[in-house]
LUMGU-983574 format. One record per residue: residue number from 1; residue in one letter; x, y, z of N, C-alpha, C in turn. Coordinates in steps of 0.001 Angstrom, whole numbers, padded with zeros to 6 digits. Example, Ala and Ser with C-alpha at 12.3 -4.5 7.8 and 13.67 -1.06 7.14 Angstrom:
BEGIN
PT  resi  resn      nxx      nyy      nzz     caxx     cayy     cazz      cxx      cyy      czz
PT     1     A   013190  -005690   007800   012300  -004500   007800   013200  -003300   007800
PT     2     S   012850  -002250   007080   013670  -001060   007140   012900   000030   007870
***
This chain:
BEGIN
PT  resi  resn      nxx      nyy      nzz     caxx     cayy     cazz      cxx      cyy      czz
PT     1     M   075079  -051521   032961   074284  -050685   032878   073406  -050339   031424
PT     2     K   073948  -050986   030440   072759  -050834   029436   072266  -051886   029115
PT     3     K   072088  -052776   030031   071076  -053776   030169   070057  -052859   030371
PT     4     I   070373  -052703   031893   069229  -051526   032529   068335  -050884   031542
PT     5     I   069626  -049599   031247   068989  -048911   030173   068055  -049261   029159
PT     6     I   068344  -050111   028484   067273  -051703   027254   066444  -051702   028346
PT     7     S   066437  -052404   029744   065119  -052868   029900   064209  -051593   030539
PT     8     L   064674  -050440   031030   063551  -049686   031274   062663  -049242   029859
PT     9     G   063508  -049069   028670   063092  -048386   027608   062076  -049540   026929
PT    10     L   062276  -050880   027120   061460  -052094   026668   059883  -051271   027723
PT    11     C   060314  -051533   029169   059307  -051115   030137   058262  -049715   029574
PT    12     L   058615  -048663   028975   058426  -047752   028851   057713  -047467   027592
PT    13     C   058199  -048420   026538   057524  -048733   025379   056216  -049925   025713
PT    14     A   056315  -050498   026362   055513  -051770   027198   054188  -050778   027895
PT    15     G   054618  -049902   028283   053850  -049192   029550   052729  -047879   028704
PT    16     I   053167  -047500   027396   052496  -046955   026438   051754  -047155   025172
PT    17     F   052347  -048178   025314   051644  -049594   024211   050394  -049752   024876
PT    18     V   050567  -049541   026266   049167  -050725   026976   047976  -048777   027476
PT    19     M   048814  -048028   027655   048152  -046766   027823   047300  -046352   026678
PT    20     A   047851  -046474   025235   047433  -046219   024028   046401  -047230   023802
PT    21     Q   046164  -048493   024020   045323  -049450   023842   043911  -048974   024610
PT    22     E   044192  -048731   025881   042956  -048259   026813   042425  -047029   026101
PT    23     I   043196  -046406   025806   042383  -044855   025351   042054  -044921   024513
PT    24     E   042006  -046008   023517   041470  -046249   022178   040275  -046979   022991
PT    25     I   040164  -048072   023625   039391  -048607   023990   038377  -047721   024713
PT    26     I   038181  -046770   025635   037977  -046084   026143   036881  -044849   024553
PT    27     E   037874  -044601   023939   037389  -043296   023094   036216  -044365   022034
PT    28     T   036345  -045837   022061   035430  -046434   020978   033852  -046465   021594
PT    29     V   034285  -047063   023515   033308  -047123   023803   032202  -045605   023888
PT    30     E   033242  -044898   023904   032420  -043600   024248   031706  -043090   022300
PT    31     A   031847  -043378   021680   031605  -043590   020054   030784  -044219   019969
PT    32     S   030735  -045856   020409   029442  -046767   020426   028390  -046566   020606
PT    33     P   027350  -046879   019643   025899  -046550   020320   025281  -047151   020963
PT    34     V   024525  -046714   022287   024007  -047660   023266   022512  -048044   022588
PT    35     L   022737  -049343   022751   021986  -050464   021651   021115  -051417   022870
PT    36     T   019650  -051496   022441   018900  -052537   022824   020044  -054175   023199
PT    37     K   018651  -055011   024005   019618  -056154   023255   019240  -056844   022472
PT    38     R   017849  -056016   021376   017951  -056260   019907   018786  -055935   019276
PT    39     G   019292  -054935   019979   020197  -053810   018881   019500  -052854   018163
PT    40     I   018262  -052662   018832   018049  -050987   018245   018701  -049606   019234
PT    41     P   018784  -048642   018270   019351  -047520   019223   018484  -047052   019673
PT    42     V   018992  -046334   021628   018229  -045932   022224   018271  -044523   022140
PT    43     L   019637  -043873   021808   019465  -042503   021359   019396  -042025   020380
PT    44     P   019146  -040679   020146   019055  -040013   018851   020295  -039905   018168
PT    45     Q   020520  -040045   016119   021291  -039726   016253   020849  -038416   015173
PT    46     A   022491  -038186   014606   021926  -037242   013383   021257  -037270   012372
PT    47     G   020421  -036267   011917   019539  -036408   011097   018141  -036483   011789
PT    48     D   017998  -037015   012983   016764  -037309   013370   015686  -036032   013789
PT    49     Y   014840  -036694   014423   013730  -035247   015044   013340  -035950   016248
PT    50     A   012627  -034819   016809   012133  -034727   018088   010890  -033958   017968
PT    51     I   010054  -034838   018585   008330  -033743   018957   008120  -034344   020493
PT    52     G   007712  -033783   021581   007221  -033915   022831   006280  -032527   023167
PT    53     I   005957  -032783   024049   005228  -031636   025130   005117  -031771   026869
PT    54     S   005261  -030541   027714   005114  -030700   029088   004748  -031792   029825
PT    55     A   005541  -032365   030445   004568  -033506   031293   003983  -033658   032514
PT    56     E   004179  -032141   032784   003609  -032132   034326   001982  -032369   034907
PT    57     P   001432  -031761   033654  -000064  -032451   034212  -000353  -033534   034123
PT    58     F   000267  -034603   033592   000424  -036220   033398   000780  -036584   034209
PT    59     L   002493  -036298   034377   003000  -036358   036080   002215  -036583   037219
PT    60     G   001312  -035417   036909   000055  -034914   038311  -000474  -035717   038131
PT    61     Y  -001280  -036395   036805  -002048  -037541   037030  -002003  -038614   037461
PT    62     L  -000749  -039329   037509  -000392  -040571   038218  -000279  -040154   039248
PT    63     G   000945  -039036   039904   000435  -039193   041393  -000456  -038817   041867
PT    64     N  -001329  -038164   041424  -003053  -038224   042720  -003225  -039410   042633
PT    65     F  -002779  -040511   041898  -003460  -041504   042368  -002973  -042418   043756
PT    66     F  -001931  -041779   044313  -001781  -042370   045727  -002150  -040772   046220
PT    67     G  -003101  -041122   047331  -003209  -040335   048487  -004057  -039236   048092
PT    68     K  -005240  -039678   046865  -005546  -038206   046936  -007275  -038146   047499
PT    69     T  -007052  -036970   047379  -008845  -036544   048397  -010191  -036426   047470
PT    70     S  -009533  -036589   046058  -010698  -036159   045350  -010475  -036627   043794
PT    71     A  -011735  -036035   043123  -011211  -036794   041716  -010254  -036721   040931
PT    72     N  -009888  -037389   040983  -008571  -037573   040004  -008858  -037158   037711
PT    73     T  -008702  -036034   037813  -009170  -035270   036463  -007994  -035603   036017
PT    74     A  -008666  -036728   034533  -007643  -036628   033240  -007047  -035785   032877
PT    75     P  -005601  -035097   032403  -005182  -034147   032214  -005626  -033646   030493
PT    76     E  -005879  -032489   029775  -006119  -032190   028639  -005592  -031659   027577
PT    77     F  -005317  -031910   026334  -004275  -030905   026287  -004586  -029541   025364
PT    78     G  -004680  -028883   026097  -005024  -027109   025918  -004291  -026514   026285
PT    79     W  -003923  -025858   024790  -002656  -024225   024948  -002354  -023878   026281
PT    80     D  -003095  -023525   026510  -003135  -022533   028184  -002225  -023664   028987
PT    81     D  -002040  -024421   029168  -001133  -025754   030340  -000151  -026650   029384
PT    82     I   000018  -026497   028046   000858  -027824   027212   001624  -026595   026657
PT    83     I   003064  -027057   026345   004274  -026490   025842   004710  -027583   024696
PT    84     V   004789  -027298   023451   005214  -028184   022619   006673  -027918   022012
PT    85     Y   007722  -028987   022402   008974  -029224   021735   009457  -029773   020462
PT    86     G   010463  -029006   019829   010472  -030045   018563   011892  -029846   018541
PT    87     K   012768  -031066   018181   014365  -030512   017595   014723  -031375   016429
PT    88     Y   015835  -030771   016190   016509  -031401   014417   017781  -032025   015446
PT    89     Y   018394  -032952   015337   019663  -033502   015778   020455  -032890   014286
PT    90     L   021700  -031954   014632   023098  -031796   013402   023649  -032473   013179
PT    91     Q   024261  -032844   014942   025044  -034651   015135   024300  -035490   015963
PT    92     D   024842  -036422   015963   024517  -037377   017254   024487  -036836   018727
PT    93     N   025488  -035189   018820   025231  -034556   020289   025433  -033038   020122
PT    94     R   024913  -032561   019512   024414  -031122   018946   022835  -031046   018658
PT    95     A   022204  -030285   018629   021065  -030166   017953   020579  -028628   017730
PT    96     I   019222  -028395   016803   018883  -026885   017340   017122  -027272   017185
PT    97     R   016807  -026691   018800   015253  -027198   019293   014588  -025339   019313
PT    98     A   013724  -025768   019770   012479  -024671   019749   011208  -025272   020530
PT    99     K   011101  -024064   021091   009517  -023974   021871   008489  -023375   021923
PT   100     I   007337  -024193   021488   006189  -022585   021203   004625  -023319   022173
PT   101     G   004004  -022138   022958   002675  -022587   023804   002207  -021061   022880
PT   102     I   000568  -021402   022410  -000252  -021093   021740  -001330  -020795   022614
PT   103     N  -002230  -020041   022965  -003352  -019690   023790  -004157  -018827   022521
PT   104     Y  -005245  -019407   022262  -005982  -018563   020949  -007274  -019672   021649
PT   105     G  -008308  -018515   021363  -009467  -018849   022171  -010572  -017593   022385
PT   106     S  -012095  -018453   022390  -012960  -017734   022779  -014474  -018295   023827
PT   107     T  -014487  -017767   024158  -015946  -017682   025354  -016878  -016979   025191
PT   108     Q  -017982  -017489   025690  -019297  -016072   025160  -020239  -017032   026142
PT   109     D  -020622  -016135   027203  -021457  -016277   028494  -022735  -015337   028176
PT   110     K  -023704  -016038   028567  -025397  -015627   027793  -025916  -015281   029764
PT   111     N  -027079  -014221   029405  -027381  -013507   030495  -028914  -013943   030114
PT   112     F  -030326  -013614   030432  -030895  -013475   030324  -032130  -012561   031483
PT   113     V  -032552  -011643   030681  -032962  -010392   032321  -034017  -009996   031113
PT   114     R  -035652  -009480   032104  -036509  -009252   031772  -036364  -007740   030439
PT   115     D  -037699  -008081   029438  -037929  -007625   028606  -038485  -005825   029032
PT   116     D  -037373  -004826   028797  -038175  -003540   029345  -039000  -002883   028629
PT   117     H  -039093  -003579   027528  -040245  -002718   026379  -041644  -003344   026642
PT   118     L  -041526  -004787   026680  -042837  -005258   026711  -043052  -005246   028439
PT   119     M  -041948  -005112   028873  -042761  -004665   030460  -043440  -003423   030779
PT   120     A  -042958  -002865   029641  -044199  -000985   029724  -045057  -001402   028872
PT   121     T  -044985  -001826   028256  -046346  -002026   026808  -047442  -003065   027250
PT   122     D  -046979  -004422   028420  -047545  -004794   028867  -047268  -006074   029931
PT   123     P  -047634  -005224   031016  -046648  -006050   032444  -047331  -007217   032054
PT   124     L  -048219  -007913   032198  -048947  -009195   032493  -047966  -010385   030881
PT   125     L  -047560  -010088   030318  -046884  -010456   029714  -045273  -010530   029673
PT   126     G  -044900  -009207   030364  -043784  -008576   030352  -043164  -009550   031624
PT   127     A  -044118  -010077   032013  -043359  -010290   034027  -042972  -011908   033412
PT   128     A  -043103  -012908   032250  -042286  -013494   031797  -041635  -013670   030812
PT   129     A  -041536  -012503   030165  -040279  -012083   028849  -039048  -011963   029282
PT   130     T  -038413  -012593   028393  -036801  -012075   028646  -035930  -011936   027329
PT   131     V  -035109  -011603   027630  -034274  -010816   026394  -032711  -011187   026517
PT   132     T  -031733  -011154   026143  -030852  -012260   026333  -029550  -010980   026458
PT   133     D  -028527  -011135   026703  -027337  -010067   027570  -026536  -011475   027029
PT   134     I  -025086  -010890   026115  -024157  -011505   025368  -022519  -011055   025954
PT   135     R  -022034  -011838   027062  -020511  -011358   026856  -019742  -012377   025818
PT   136     K  -018428  -012106   024984  -017859  -012341   024563  -016452  -012195   024926
PT   137     T  -015992  -013031   025366  -014051  -012859   025400  -013586  -013987   024712
PT   138     G  -012529  -013017   024352  -011470  -013291   023157  -010074  -013427   023806
PT   139     T  -009073  -014677   023754  -007954  -014429   024033  -006678  -014944   022985
PT   140     Q  -005871  -013864   023571  -004470  -014007   022219  -003251  -014663   022890
PT   141     G  -002548  -015478   022778  -001269  -015285   022954  -000456  -016456   022346
PT   142     L   001144  -016041   022595   002024  -016906   022195   003405  -016875   022565
PT   143     Y   004381  -017640   022912   005340  -018223   023157   006137  -019122   022613
PT   144     L   007583  -018219   022027   008196  -019302   021008   009973  -018834   021589
PT   145     T   010635  -020225   021908   011681  -020086   021823   012602  -020523   020854
PT   146     V   014069  -020410   020530   014475  -020952   019509   016338  -020890   019711
PT   147     G   016532  -022346   020288   017946  -022170   020481   018862  -022967   019940
PT   148     Y   020196  -023361   020615   020990  -024107   019908   021420  -025549   021221
PT   149     E   021560  -026641   021185   021940  -027342   022293   023119  -028151   022086
PT   150     F   023958  -028559   023106   025211  -029320   023029   024680  -030343   023579
PT   151     R   025203  -031900   023751   024649  -033136   024437   025755  -033845   024993
PT   152     R   026034  -034227   025954   027287  -034872   026521   026241  -035907   026723
PT   153     G   027327  -037463   027791   026883  -038517   028262   027636  -039841   028227
PT   154     R   026865  -040769   028632   027234  -042088   028774   025901  -042610   028990
PT   155     G   025584  -044211   028212   024422  -044855   028204   022705  -043725   028521
PT   156     R   022406  -044143   028910   020715  -043324   028753   020933  -042111   029142
PT   157     L   021636  -041582   030402   021170  -040803   031029   022133  -039425   029660
PT   158     Q   021329  -038519   029876   022233  -037688   028510   022414  -036194   029024
PT   159     G   023594  -035396   029461   023022  -033990   030104   023474  -033269   028447
PT   160     F   022807  -031917   028576   022383  -031126   027237   022531  -030094   028024
PT   161     Y   023195  -028577   027383   023072  -027269   027643   023563  -026701   026238
PT   162     G   023289  -025483   026630   023143  -024248   025507   022306  -023140   025495
PT   163     G   022079  -021885   024635   021812  -021577   024349   020466  -021039   023695
PT   164     E   019456  -019417   023906   018674  -019394   023066   017972  -017950   023172
PT   165     V   017325  -017944   022481   016494  -016814   022404   014914  -016675   022397
PT   166     G   013894  -016415   023077   012436  -016151   023167   011874  -015314   022906
PT   167     V   010461  -015108   022226   009983  -013681   022320   008301  -014521   022580
PT   168     G   007631  -013839   022823   005711  -013798   023380   005628  -012672   023904
PT   169     Y   003825  -012855   023395   002926  -011622   023684   001114  -012138   024493
PT   170     G   001001  -011698   025040  -000151  -011835   025400  -001985  -011222   025265
PT   171     K  -002820  -011583   025257  -003617  -009925   025631  -005294  -010879   025257
PT   172     T  -005990  -009823   025603  -007534  -010197   026100  -008280  -009018   025840
PT   173     N  -009970  -009346   025080  -010569  -008722   025203  -011620  -009166   025116
PT   174     D  -012745  -008056   025433  -013886  -008382   026064  -015327  -007514   025074
PT   175     T  -015737  -007786   024397  -016892  -007332   023726  -018694  -007825   024139
PT   176     Y  -019654  -006858   024443  -020857  -006676   025319  -022140  -006761   024132
PT   177     T  -022743  -007284   024287  -024536  -006577   023633  -025450  -007171   024607
PT   178     Y  -026103  -006096   024293  -027357  -006477   025253  -028882  -006513   024554
PT   179     G  -029762  -007016   025255  -031273  -006846   024793  -031586  -005918   024808
PT   180     N  -031659  -005229   026008  -032429  -003985   026240  -031463  -002707   025386
PT   181     P  -031819  -002160   024781  -032049  -000853   023893  -031401  -000210   024600
PT   182     M  -030311   001040   025007  -030615   002417   025830  -030993   003335   025365
PT   183     T  -032002   003655   025173  -032757   005059   024051  -033350   006325   025199
PT   184     D  -034480   007151   024369  -034496   008491   024977  -036192   008201   026271
PT   185     L  -036298   006458   025847  -037474   006458   026622  -037090   005295   027500
PT   186     N  -036081   004727   027124  -035218   003892   028270  -033941   004339   028744
PT   187     Q  -033501   005341   028993  -032624   005753   029370  -031308   004621   030261
PT   188     S  -032029   003677   031737  -031290   003226   031871  -032017   002002   032043
PT   189     P  -031912   000674   030608  -032684  -000385   030746  -031449  -001113   031840
PT   190     T  -032333  -002335   031985  -032322  -003554   032938  -031082  -004476   031909
PT   191     T  -029972  -004305   032629  -028377  -005269   031548  -027636  -005853   032990
PT   192     T  -026950  -006630   032603  -026385  -007621   033078  -024716  -006731   033533
PT   193     T  -024554  -006996   034795  -023247  -005593   035738  -022460  -007880   036649
PT   194     G  -021223  -007608   036491  -020514  -008495   037347  -020175  -009076   036835
PT   195     T  -018873  -009760   037465  -018062  -010320   036822  -018355  -011534   036313
PT   196     A  -019252  -012463   037607  -020123  -013656   037147  -020848  -013870   036164
PT   197     W  -021465  -012396   035503  -022376  -012440   034583  -023662  -013286   034793
PT   198     S  -024093  -012898   036039  -024988  -013434   036570  -026420  -012194   037037
PT   199     S  -026153  -011544   037192  -026917  -010607   037955  -027273  -009506   037178
PT   200     A  -028310  -008679   037099  -028636  -007566   036339  -029769  -006201   037379
PT   201     S  -029465  -005467   036892  -029981  -004713   036960  -030143  -002891   036275
PT   202     A  -030694  -001682   036728  -030508  -000172   035512  -029748  -000505   035412
PT   203     Q  -029038   000329   034219  -027832   000574   034225  -027456   002047   033365
PT   204     S  -027660   003634   033796  -027141   004315   033019  -025801   004644   032134
PT   205     S  -024934   003691   032595  -023876   003334   031929  -023173   002242   031804
PT   206     R  -022963   001454   030559  -023071   000443   031169  -021858  -000038   028963
PT   207     M  -020676  -001182   029822  -019429  -001295   028800  -020181  -001836   027781
PT   208     L  -018946  -001615   026525  -019289  -002176   024850  -018550  -003343   024643
PT   209     K  -016957  -002146   025043  -015806  -003382   024781  -015070  -003013   025748
PT   210     S  -013966  -003699   026053  -013082  -003829   027253  -011679  -004390   026644
PT   211     K  -010452  -004002   026260  -009318  -004771   025863  -007961  -004418   026777
PT   212     G  -007808  -005237   026294  -006793  -005541   027962  -005560  -004761   027124
PT   213     G  -004188  -004122   027910  -003263  -003975   027062  -002197  -004971   027107
PT   214     L  -001906  -004730   025724  -000560  -005595   025002  -000179  -006383   026049
PT   215     S   001084  -007218   026172   002154  -007736   027032   002958  -008290   025893
PT   216     L   004255  -007733   025709   005474  -008419   025100   006117  -008501   025957
PT   217     G   006933  -009538   025400   008313  -010265   026145   009708  -010744   025159
PT   218     L   010540  -010241   026002   012061  -011006   025100   012863  -011128   025984
PT   219     G   013496  -012179   025487   014594  -013245   026321   015783  -013518   025583
PT   220     V   016357  -013750   026494   017977  -014427   025193   018842  -014956   026888
PT   221     G   019206  -016194   026856   019661  -016585   028168   020252  -018222   027703
PT   222     G   020785  -018622   028708   021683  -020248   028940   020689  -021090   029654
PT   223     F   020900  -022743   028844   020081  -023190   029601   021156  -024416   030009
PT   224     A   020681  -025398   030516   021282  -026563   030714   020195  -027339   031845
PT   225     G   020149  -028790   031695   019015  -029928   031966   019606  -031565   031909
PT   226     V   018962  -032406   032000   018860  -033667   031842   018054  -034163   031219
PT   227     E   018483  -035533   030540   017103  -036451   030128   017946  -037841   030082
PT   228     Y   016619  -038660   030314   016719  -040280   030264   015908  -040647   029768
PT   229     F   016690  -041717   028698   016018  -042233   028061   014972  -043702   028497
PT   230     F   014186  -043991   029075   013772  -045219   030032   013819  -046314   028962
PT   231     T   013087  -045779   027206   013087  -046918   025945   013750  -045869   025088
PT   232     P   013736  -046741   024279   014514  -046422   022579   014291  -045120   022004
PT   233     Q   014252  -044276   022426   013698  -042800   021348   012686  -042366   021889
PT   234     I   012729  -042689   023403   011634  -041515   024384   012503  -041059   025872
PT   235     S   012284  -040159   025998   013161  -039522   026552   012231  -038724   027771
PT   236     L   012382  -038722   029121   011892  -037848   030013   012745  -036795   030614
PT   237     G   012795  -035682   030695   014001  -034562   031387   013074  -033511   031503
PT   238     G   014181  -032215   031720   013905  -031282   032611   014934  -030095   032841
PT   239     E   015036  -029161   032985   015927  -027978   032513   015749  -027040   033293
PT   240     V   016872  -026379   033839   016604  -024604   034149   017414  -023583   033200
PT   241     G   017222  -022451   033659   017999  -021629   032841   018253  -020129   033982
PT   242     L   019274  -019504   033037   020119  -018184   033479   019440  -017190   032539
PT   243     N   018460  -016212   032397   017900  -015804   032012   017806  -014240   031782
PT   244     L   017989  -013043   030350   017856  -011914   030485   016766  -011913   029729
PT   245     T   015702  -011023   030529   014481  -010339   029442   013540  -009571   029981
PT   246     Y   013233  -008638   028846   012666  -007247   029241   011024  -007448   028477
PT   247     A   010116  -006992   029153   008805  -007053   029543   008404  -005719   029293
PT   248     T   007056  -006044   028231   006229  -004618   028618   004926  -004378   028849
PT   249     A   004220  -003962   029412   003252  -003862   029681   001583  -002713   028477
PT   250     G   001045  -003064   028300   000226  -001788   027319  -000859  -001041   028516
PT   251     Q  -001747   000127   027968  -002861  -000025   028699  -003817  -000254   028383
PT   252     S  -004582  -000462   029203  -006281  -001348   028865  -006959  -000161   028315
PT   253     E  -007682  -000516   027922  -009131   000094   026903  -010394  -000017   027236
PT   254     T  -011295   000726   027588  -012574   000075   028010  -013227   001604   027100
PT   255     T  -014685   000873   026111  -015927   001607   025319  -016815   001728   026657
PT   256     T  -017764   002770   026660  -019109   002481   027708  -019993   003971   026350
PT   257     E  -020848   003317   026952  -022301   004113   026610  -023192   004604   027444
PT   258     Y  -023594   005384   026980  -024375   006252   027992  -025678   007510   027546
PT   259     F  -026885   007366   027861  -027277   008822   027778  -027243   010144   027746
PT   260     N  -026875   010780   027013  -026743   011706   026845  -027954   013123   027129
PT   261     T  -028449   013664   027691  -029371   014244   028654  -029612   015628   027831
PT   262     G  -028257   016287   027715  -027934   017551   026939  -028552   017447   025471
PT   263     T  -027705   016543   024740  -027947   016142   023366  -029236   015628   022990
PT   264     G  -029698   014543   023851  -030825   013458   023655  -030641   012154   023006
PT   265     Q  -029178   012119   023016  -028946   010987   022234  -028009   009854   022924
PT   266     V  -027854   008440   022749  -026791   007620   023465  -025568   008288   022663
PT   267     E  -024609   008407   023623  -022767   008346   022919  -022014   007048   023816
PT   268     E  -020848   007335   022977  -019912   006292   023491  -018738   007525   024295
PT   269     I  -018337   006528   025512  -016528   007224   025670  -015848   006386   026015
PT   270     T  -014840   006840   025325  -013784   005656   025201  -011975   006163   025882
PT   271     K  -011978   005296   027307  -011225   005556   028369  -009373   004300   028366
PT   272     R  -008219   004927   028306  -007591   004549   029064  -007263   003897   030210
PT   273     S  -006567   002645   030571  -006635   003077   031981  -005025   002480   032331
PT   274     G  -004380   002362   033638  -003698   001759   033878  -002149   002845   033105
PT   275     N  -000629   002172   033654   000067   002449   033589   001256   001903   032859
PT   276     P   001439   002449   031068   002137   001700   030316   003571   000647   030829
PT   277     G   004018   000166   031752   005066  -000698   032472   006258  -001547   031667
PT   278     K   007233  -000488   032000   008558  -002238   031520   009332  -002725   032733
PT   279     E   009997  -004039   031827   010827  -004628   033129   012326  -005150   032504
PT   280     F   012838  -005182   033380   014467  -005866   032848   014788  -007321   033744
PT   281     T   014791  -008397   033701   015349  -009316   034795   016506  -010007   034233
PT   282     F   017548  -010592   035186   018528  -011350   034540   018537  -012021   036377
PT   283     A   017789  -013460   035830   017621  -013871   037336   017895  -015681   037047
PT   284     T   017933  -016796   037781   018005  -017476   037258   016862  -018185   037668
PT   285     K   016024  -019242   036694   014455  -019829   036884   014233  -020979   035850
PT   286     G   012871  -021211   036257   013151  -022697   035220   012928  -021865   033857
PT   287     S   013651  -022232   032749   013410  -021977   031496   012352  -023184   030715
PT   288     G   012287  -023632   031387   011367  -024991   030442   010873  -025975   031947
PT   289     S   009885  -026495   031320   009040  -027460   032042   009286  -029095   031686
PT   290     I   009077  -029795   032926   009292  -031087   032678   009361  -031446   031674
PT   291     F   009748  -032179   030543   008959  -032742   029255   009276  -034485   028925
PT   292     L   008394  -034307   028236   008601  -035934   027890   008749  -035871   025990
PT   293     L   009454  -036848   025590   009922  -036179   023681   009980  -037475   023205
PT   294     F   009412  -037754   021782   009739  -038963   021270   010585  -038357   019919
PT   295     H   011174  -039332   019645   012573  -039145   018264   011874  -040262   017727
PT   296     F   012269  -040113   016232   012310  -040771   015050   013270  -039926   013713
***
């Protein structure tokens, strides 16, 4: 009986020793960095930075080589369709992150219309003379999120999750200048009209400014995704999220000019249009695009 107990005790000790060795090996494997055959680390480590961009335009560009029916236009680094990503790794498996999208710019449209003054004073010369109407459009937009990220995984495929907060706004303004002034002698000058900004007619009232309503958005939520390091320190990934968002939309404002026959002067009038709006949403949706990241 004593021999049996001793034998069982030895077997138990041996089993515990083997289990301890296996646990130690597993922990060592999980803690070991992923290296290439030349010993180069594949995954980012504590203290590393990452910067990247949304990858959809480039993936679409490559994909259009197969079965395309029209010219395959190369993507551009335009702020209206590119999101910039940034990360700083506090630990090998934790990082703070940010995403930013910027859309600031202006465009100018010109249209040549007849010179009303010259047409009235010298029709022969006025038949070929023109003046210029100009429309300038300014766009403002900003999208920014900041978050904290946890990471886990083995090998080149890494999973991540965490939380983030975000803010964004957008606005568009138009200003108009006309070659034919509005006067008491020319109360309906020849003026460019329409969205296409290409046709003209006599106008007794015309736009000077158009201010779009300011759109604001705030959000907080969580995200989860996957990232694959197809080469050392370069990865391709994507994510989805569950977000609570609050958005507002302001009224638009237009300023027009017209000739007031009662006062005999050109006057301006400013009007507001549209109803201010607010919206709360809590839904699963893509909180980021497919991205390409470079680590250093």
